[in-house]
C-alpha positions in Angstrom: 5.6 9.7 12.1 4.9 6.1 13.2 3.3 3.5 11.1 2.2 0.3 12.6 2.3 -2.7 10.3 -0.6 -5.1 10.7 -1.7 -8.2 8.9 0.2 -9.4 5.8 -2.0 -8.9 2.8 -0.1 -10.5 0.0 3.4 -11.8 -0.9 3.9 -11.0 -4.6 5.9 -13.4 -7.0 8.8 -10.9 -6.9 9.1 -11.1 -3.1 7.3 -7.8 -2.3 5.3 -8.0 0.9 2.2 -5.9 1.3 0.8 -5.2 4.8 -2.2 -3.3 6.1 -0.8 -0.4 8.1 -2.2 2.1 10.6 -1.1 5.7 10.5 -2.6 8.8 12.1 -4.5 11.1 9.8 -2.2 14.0 10.7 1.0 12.1 10.1 3.8 13.7 8.1 5.8 11.1 6.2 9.6 11.0 6.8 11.8 8.4 5.1 14.4 6.9 7.5 15.8 4.3 5.1 16.2 5.9 1.7 17.9 2.8 0.2 14.8 0.8 1.0 12.0 3.4 0.7 12.1 5.9 -2.1 8.7 7.6 -1.6 5.8 7.8 0.8 2.5 8.9 -0.6 -1.2 8.7 0.2 -3.3 7.8 -2.9 -7.0 7.1 -3.4 -7.4 3.4 -4.5 -8.5 4.4 -8.1 -5.2 6.3 -8.6 -2.9 3.4 -7.5 -3.0 1.4 -10.8 -2.1 4.6 -12.8 1.3 5.0 -11.0 4.5 3.8 -12.7 5.2 0.5 -11.0 8.4 -1.5 -11.3 6.4 -4.6 -11.9 3.5 -4.3 -14.4 0.1 -5.1 -13.0 1.2 -4.7 -9.4 -0.6 -1.4 -9.0 -3.9 -2.9 -10.3 -3.5 -5.8 -7.9 -3.0 -3.5 -4.9 -5.9 -1.3 -6.0 -8.2 -4.3 -6.1 -7.0 -5.5 -2.7 -7.7 -2.1 -1.1 -11.0 -1.7 -2.9 -12.1 -5.2 -1.7 -11.2 -4.3 1.9 -13.2 -1.0 1.7 -16.4 -2.8 0.5 -18.8 -3.8 3.3 -19.0 -7.5 4.0 -22.1 -9.3 2.9 -23.6 -12.1 4.9 
């Protein structure tokens, strides 16, 4: 599977960088660097904040960013 990192979305206070990425719909995740990446998963935005995050509130912030991106722009 190949993921292509796109625009930087946010740099969190703890140094975590979040990018928008493109992955084909049929992609099967494979972790190549298990010391850096523990898990790959596809979640619906409303399920993100319910996950166990190392840093509290990070899930809710990511959910809000994804939800805002999915909303149609108003002019």
